[in-house]
N, C-alpha and C positions, 0 to 999 in steps of 0.2 A: 503493500500499499504506499504511495507516494504522499509525502507531506509538503505542504507549502510553507509550514511554519518552522523556523529554526530560530532558537534562542541565541543571539549574539549577547553574551554576558557582559561585553564592554558597553554594549548600548542599552541594555536592561530592557529590550522590547522585542517584538516578533518582527522578523525580516523574511523576505522570501528567499527560498533555496529548496532544492530537491533533496530529500533524505527518504531512505526506506525504513518506515516506522514499525510494520509488521507484516509477517508473511502467513500467519495463521491466526485465525480468530477464535474465541469460544464457540461450541457448537450451539446453534439457535440464536446467536447474538445479531444485533443489528449492525455490528461494526463495518463501516464503509457503505451501508445501504443509503445513507443520507448524505453521501459524499466523502472523500477521502479525509478531509479535515474538519469533518462535523463536530461542532461543540454544543449542539442542541437536542440531539436524539430525537425522540418521539414528540417533542415540543414542536417540531417541524411540521406536525399535522394539525396544529392549532393555528390555522389560516382564517381568511375572511369567511370561508364558509361555516366553520365551527363557532365564530363569534356570532353569525346570524342565528345559528341554531340555539345558541345561548339566548340571545335577544329574543327569540320566538317564546321562551319559557318565561318572560316577564309578562304577569297578568295582574298583579295587586299592586305593584309599585313600591313594594316593601323591600328595604335593605336590612340585613342582618351583617353585623360584624362577627367574623368567625376568629378573632383573636383573643386569646387570654391576657390579662394585664401582663406586661413583660417582666414583672418581678415575681411571677409565680412560674413553677410550683412553690417556691420558697425553699431558702437555704440550699443544701445540697443533697436533698432527699432522693433525687432521681439519679443524679451522677456526681460523684465526689470532685469531679474536675470541671464542672460547670457551676458557676455562681451567680447570684443575681446581679442585675446591673449596679454600677457605681455612678452616680452623677454628683458632679462638683461643678461650682461656678468657675468660670474663667476669669481672667484678670483684663482690666481696662485701665490704662494710664497708671499702671502700678498698684491699683486698688481691686479689691475683690468685685467681680462684676455682676453683683446680686443687690438688688434695691441700691444700684450704683447711680449717683448723680451724673448725667452726661456732661455737666459743667467740668468735670475732672479732666475731659478729654477735649471739649468744645467750649471755651469761654462764653459765658452768657447764655448757655442752654439751660432749659428748666426740665429736661426729660429725665425720667427715671427708667433704668433698663437693667434687665437680667439676660445672662448669656451663660450656657454651660456646656461641659464635656461629659462623655459618656464611655466608661469601660464596659464592653458588653460581650459576653459569650454569645456568639451568633446563633448557637443551637440550645440556649437554656429554655426558652418558651416556645409561643407559636412559631414555627420555622419551616423553611424549605431545606432540604438536603441538596447540595450541588453534587455533581458527578465525582468531584474530587474528595467527597466525604468516604467513599469506600472503593477501594481498588483491590487487587489480587495479585498474587505470585501466580504468573502465567507465562508458559513458552509460546512468546509471540513471535519470536524469531525462527522457531522450529528447529532450534539446535539442541533440544533436550534439556536445557536449563531454563528454569523458570525465574523471570525477572519481574520486578515490581512495576506494574502498569495499571493504567485507568482506562475508562471508557474510550473505546476506538483506538486504543493502543497508546495514547499518551504516555510518556515515560516519567516515572520518578527520577528525579535528580537531572532531567534534561528539560522538558517543558514544564514539569510540577516540581517546583523547588521548595526547600525549607532545611531546617537545621538537621544534624544527624542525631541519632537517637541519644547520644551522650551529652549534646550540646544543650543541656537543660537551663543553662543561663540565658538562652534564647528563647525559651518558651515558658508559658504560664504566667499567671498574673504577677508572680514575684519578680519576673524579668523586667517589668515596667519601670524598675528603678533606673533603668538605662534607657532613656528614649532619645539618644542623640541622632541627629538627623531629621527629626519630627517636622522642623520647620519646612523642609523642602521635600517631605514623602519618602525619606531614607531610613525611617525607623523601624519599618516592618522587617520581619525575618523570614517570612514564607509567603510565598505566591502560586496559587493553583493553576494559573494560566488558563489553558483551553479548557479545563474542566473546573473553572471557579462559576461562582454563583452570577456573575456580572452578566454572562451570555444570557441567561434566562431572564434577566431583567430587561436587557436591551431587546429581545425579541417581544417582550409582554406576555402576560399570562391572562387571557381572557377568553370564555368559551363556555360550553355546556358542563355544568357540574351534574353528577348523579350521586344522589346520597343513598346509601345503604344503611338501613337501620338495624344494625345488628341487636343494639340494646333492647329494642320492642319485642325481639323474639328470644333472645338468650339470656335477658335479666342482667343484673349489675355484677354477677359473680365473675370470676376470672375463667374463661372458656378459650380453649384453643380452637381456632376456627380454620378448618381446611376447607377443600373444594365442596365436599359433600354439604357441610353446614351452610356454606356461603351460598351454594346452588339453591339450597332449600328456602334460604330468606330471600333471594332474588325471586324465585317463582312465586311465594307466598305474597309478596307485595307487587308482583307483576313489573319488576324492575328491568329495564332494557339497557344494557350498556353497548355502545357503539364505538368503533374506532375513532380516536381523537378527543374522546369524553375524558373528564377528570373524575375519577371516582373518589367520594369523600365517605369515610366509614364513621358511623356514630356508634359508639360503645358506651357512652356515659361517663367516661373516665375523667375528661375535662370538667363536666359538671360537678362531679364529686370534688375534684381538686380544688375548684373554685371555692365550693362551699367551706373548704378547710381554712381559707384566710391565710394562706402561706405557711400553716403548720400541718401538713398532710400526715394522716394517721397511716399505720402500716396496713390496716384493712383497705384504707382508699388505694394505697400504692399497689396492692395486689388485686384490685378490682378490674373489672371491665374485660370485654373480649379482646384478643390478640390473634392476629393471624398466625397460622401454623406454617411458616415459611419452610420447614422441612418436608411439607407435603408435595410431592411431584405434581399431583393433578392442579394443585392450587397454582403453583408456579407455571404450569402449561397454560391455565386460564389467563394469568396476567401476560404470558407472552402471546397467546392468539388472540386475545380480545382486541389489541391495538390501541389500549387506553394511552392517553397520553402523559398522565400523571396519576399519582396514588397518594391519598392524604387520609389521615385519621385523627381522631381526638385523643388518642393515646400516646404513650411514649414509645417510640420505636416502629410503631405499625405493627410489627411481628413480635413473638414471644422473644425476650431477653432479659436476663440471661437464658441460653437454650434450655436449660434443665436437664441435659443428658451429657454423658462423655462424648467428646469429639475424637474424630480419627482422620486427621488430614482434611477437614471440611470446615466451612464457614460457620462463624458463630451467628452470623446474621445472613442466612441464606437468601431472603428476600431482598436485602440490600445488595447483595451480590449480583442476583438476577437482575433488579431494576437499574441500580446506579452504574454497574460495571457492565453488564452483559447488552441490556436492552436500550439504555439511555431514557429511563423513566424517572422524572424526579419524584421524590417521597417527601411528603408534608406530615410533620407530627405535632401534637398538642394543640389541634385546631378546637375551637369552642363551638361545638355543632349542635349542642342541645336544644336551644330556641328555634333554630332551622328545622331541626328534625321535627320538632312538636308542630310547627306551622305546616309543613309539607304532609305530615301524616294526618292531619286534621282535613286536609283538602284531597287526600288520596293521590298526592303526587310525589315524585322523586326527583325531579329535574329543576333547574335553575341556572341563571346566569352567574358564573363565577368570574371574578376579577381579583387576582391574587399575585402581583408582581413582588419580588423580593426587592431588597435593597440593591441598587446598582454598585455593589462593593467589589471593585477588582481585586483578585487575589483570594477571596473568602471562599471556604468549602461549605457555607451554609448562611443562612440569612433569616432574621425576623422577618415576619410577614403579618400584614393585617389583611387577610382575605375578606372580601365583601360578596355575600351572596345576595342576588335581587329575584324576587319572585314575583 
């Protein structure tokens, strides 16, 4: 597969030049199907026709925000390495820029201003996963040696760059003690390049969403959902999923999390349905359905930790399939409950979804405030 992107590290940007990036792709993957240098995956199928299909589902003119407050779930209850946002004032004319008199900077002004900065773990709360969030050790060269690669064969250490595993001083919130170069954008230590979230944002995310109400059929308990269970729910509610749709799963997890007010209990953390990513029939449905993206109101969409011993296999098999093989973005911790109630009351499952991530170059995920319009 020929690539048009080569990173010139002296320039720190993408330049044109031929390079053989991969000779073999994972079986059943979409690598190369959308072009040799594709960075969008199945998002490519969300074009004008899909936007119009979404608009056709707007009947009531009611909009639902599908985002949790970004300081939830609270603490490090879901992931010890992801922390709530840190919000602090900036400075203006040497003073704290909060309740700040503009006259400090502009003599004679009578304005009162506030400005702030945020330290944000991009996948702490309601989020999209970029393709760079999950790669694999895969023999893309066909030489018998597996190398670290991401969707469409983009290479770790070449197009997708970051510190080595032992360079801990360049990673984590503690590394922010040194932000030299921040003034001109040189303080970042990683950049996911062609598999970062900015490509999704640049394309835009708008089209037809399809809600699958697992909670209404399976209840609030923790249930592993394979293809048999999913198929039964789809049939019971008459839900039709077509290529280019964004499937949104309602499990009730985010609603329960919101009710905890930032201090989730163990019972809540262990509640709600999760997809069984180890089920080959479920993975086949995701592959064959042609969906453009998959989101859920739970953590990880699929069961994690896997709850079983692994033998040279992914801990997150659905992440492997979607982000690495198919180019299907995953959304997590969406607040779907009120939308699900509205649609169920009307016997509907489809809506217009508008859900662009932050256009943040380099990032492997992003907060999102999805809007469902019905």
